[in-house]
C-alpha positions in Angstrom: 14.4 11.9 -23.2 13.7 14.3 -25.9 12.3 17.7 -25.3 11.0 20.2 -28.0 10.1 23.8 -27.1 8.4 26.2 -29.7 8.9 29.8 -29.2 8.0 32.8 -31.4 11.0 35.0 -31.8 11.0 38.9 -31.6 10.3 39.0 -35.6 7.6 36.9 -35.2 8.6 33.8 -36.8 8.5 30.3 -34.9 11.7 28.5 -33.8 12.2 25.1 -31.7 14.2 24.2 -29.1 15.3 20.7 -28.8 17.4 18.9 -25.9 18.2 15.2 -25.8 19.6 13.6 -22.5 19.2 10.9 -20.1 16.3 11.1 -17.7 15.0 9.2 -14.6 11.9 7.2 -14.2 10.4 10.0 -12.4 11.5 12.9 -14.5 10.0 11.0 -17.6 6.8 10.3 -15.7 6.4 14.0 -14.7 6.9 15.4 -18.1 3.5 13.8 -19.4 3.1 15.2 -22.9 -0.1 16.9 -24.5 -0.8 13.6 -27.0 -3.4 15.8 -29.1 -1.0 18.7 -29.8 2.4 16.6 -29.7 1.3 14.5 -32.4 1.9 17.0 -35.0 5.0 17.4 -37.4 7.7 18.2 -34.8 10.1 19.6 -37.7 7.4 22.3 -38.7 7.4 25.3 -35.7 4.7 26.9 -37.4 2.6 24.1 -36.5 2.5 24.5 -32.8 1.6 27.5 -30.6 4.1 29.3 -29.0 5.0 28.1 -25.5 4.2 24.4 -26.6 6.5 21.8 -25.0 6.7 18.3 -25.9 8.7 15.7 -24.0 9.2 12.0 -25.3 10.8 9.1 -23.2 12.0 5.7 -24.4 14.0 2.5 -23.0 14.4 0.2 -25.9 17.5 0.9 -28.0 18.3 -0.7 -31.3 20.4 -4.1 -31.0 22.7 -2.3 -33.4 23.4 0.5 -30.5 21.6 3.0 -32.1 19.8 5.1 -29.1 16.0 4.9 -28.6 15.9 8.5 -28.8 17.9 9.3 -32.2 14.7 10.2 -33.8 13.1 13.4 -32.5 10.0 11.3 -31.7 11.2 8.2 -30.5 9.7 5.0 -32.4 8.8 3.5 -29.0 8.0 6.3 -26.7 6.4 5.5 -23.5 3.1 6.8 -23.0 2.7 7.6 -19.2 -0.8 8.6 -19.6 -2.1 4.9 -20.3 0.2 3.5 -17.8 -1.6 1.4 -15.3 -1.1 2.7 -11.5 0.1 -0.3 -9.7 -2.4 -1.2 -7.1 -1.0 -1.2 -3.5 0.3 -4.2 -2.1 -2.0 -5.7 0.7 -2.0 -8.9 2.6 -4.3 -11.5 1.9 -5.5 -11.7 5.3 -8.7 -9.6 6.5 -8.9 -8.6 10.2 -10.8 -6.6 12.2 -8.7 -3.5 13.2 -8.9 -0.9 16.0 -7.5 0.6 18.6 -3.7 1.6 18.7 -1.4 -0.2 21.4 1.6 2.4 20.9 -0.8 5.2 21.4 -2.9 3.6 24.1 -6.1 4.2 22.5 -8.1 1.2 22.8 -11.1 -0.1 20.3 -14.3 1.8 21.1 -17.6 0.2 21.5 -18.7 1.0 18.1 -15.8 -0.6 16.8 -16.3 -3.6 19.0 -19.9 -3.8 18.0 -20.2 -3.0 14.4 -16.7 -3.2 12.9 -15.8 -5.1 10.3 -12.6 -7.1 9.0 -10.2 -4.9 6.7 -7.4 -6.1 4.4 -4.1 -6.2 6.4 -0.8 -4.5 5.5 1.8 -6.6 3.6 3.4 -9.2 6.0 0.9 -9.2 8.3 -1.0 -12.4 7.8 -2.7 -13.0 11.1 -5.4 -11.7 13.5 -4.7 -10.8 17.0 -7.1 -9.5 20.1 -5.0 -8.0 23.0 -7.2 -8.0 26.2 -6.1 -6.0 29.3 -8.7 -6.4 32.3 -8.6 -5.1 35.8 -11.0 -6.6 38.2 -13.9 -4.3 38.7 -12.7 -1.8 36.4 -13.6 -3.1 32.8 -11.5 -4.6 29.8 -9.4 -2.7 27.3 -9.2 -4.3 23.5 -6.8 -3.6 20.9 -7.9 -5.7 17.5 -4.9 -5.8 15.0 -3.1 -7.7 12.0 0.5 -9.2 13.2 3.2 -11.4 11.8 3.4 -14.9 12.6 6.3 -14.3 15.0 4.0 -11.8 17.4 1.5 -15.0 17.4 4.2 -17.3 18.6 5.4 -14.7 21.1 2.3 -13.1 22.6 -0.2 -15.9 22.0 1.6 -19.0 22.2 4.4 -18.4 24.8 2.7 -15.9 26.8 -1.0 -17.0 26.9 -1.8 -20.3 25.6 -0.7 -22.1 28.6 -2.6 -19.6 31.2 -5.8 -20.9 32.3 -6.9 -17.1 32.9 -6.7 -17.0 28.9 -7.9 -20.5 28.2 -10.8 -20.4 30.2 -11.5 -16.8 29.6 -15.2 -15.7 29.4 -15.5 -12.1 27.9 -19.1 -12.0 29.4 -17.9 -12.8 32.9 -16.1 -10.8 35.6 -12.6 -11.4 36.4 -11.3 -11.5 40.1 -7.8 -10.5 39.5 -6.2 -8.5 36.7 -5.1 -10.6 33.4 -3.6 -9.9 30.1 -4.4 -12.2 27.2 -3.2 -11.9 23.6 -5.4 -14.3 21.1 -3.8 -15.0 17.8 -5.7 -16.5 14.9 -5.7 -17.5 11.5 -8.5 -16.8 9.1 -10.4 -13.8 7.8 -12.4 -11.9 10.5 -11.5 -14.3 13.1 -10.8 -11.9 15.7 -14.1 -10.3 15.4 -15.4 -12.1 18.7 -13.4 -11.1 21.6 -12.0 -14.2 22.2 -11.4 -16.2 18.9 -13.2 -20.0 18.4 -10.5 -22.3 19.5 -10.0 -23.8 15.9 -9.0 -20.5 14.6 -6.0 -20.0 17.0 -2.8 -20.4 15.7 -0.3 -23.5 16.7 3.3 -24.3 15.8 1.7 -26.7 13.5 0.1 -23.9 11.2 0.9 -24.7 7.4 -1.1 -21.6 5.7 -4.6 -21.3 4.0 
């Protein structure tokens, strides 16, 4: 990084202060220059208002070993103003997401009736519905994105062999308490309380 600061001395003349150093990416990014002002002649202090500060970063030194910041304004200065901000990484899967099992806050009626699928966080490529129902006391539902291992454990190992889950009727009344976890593999597949059987995860799932 090269930094140039222009100050007015007590006798009214202009002088510039120059520093050259190694800098982190974060330091360079936080020292964005004023492109319009700093495009002038850096060797002429009178060309800049007092207090002007210009910083230049570079990261491509010459093959001959000459540091990239040898010149006051590097030949290949990085312009952080034009660098695109990377888009946040998300999963390719979209699921209906509501409720929080950790805090015990279930999906609300509005979520269940009007909710739409949203992109899942990275690595969570499957949709799951967690259903807890007590006889005569209504049901509690959570809808979320999960990793494949949770599909295998919660759905396939714990629920897929249970008749109360495979035969579960969301519109019917239960005669005993039940817990079912349904894991499905396509966008928005967990919008229904009980996902379509064709969308449910199996050990033979290969993606898509």
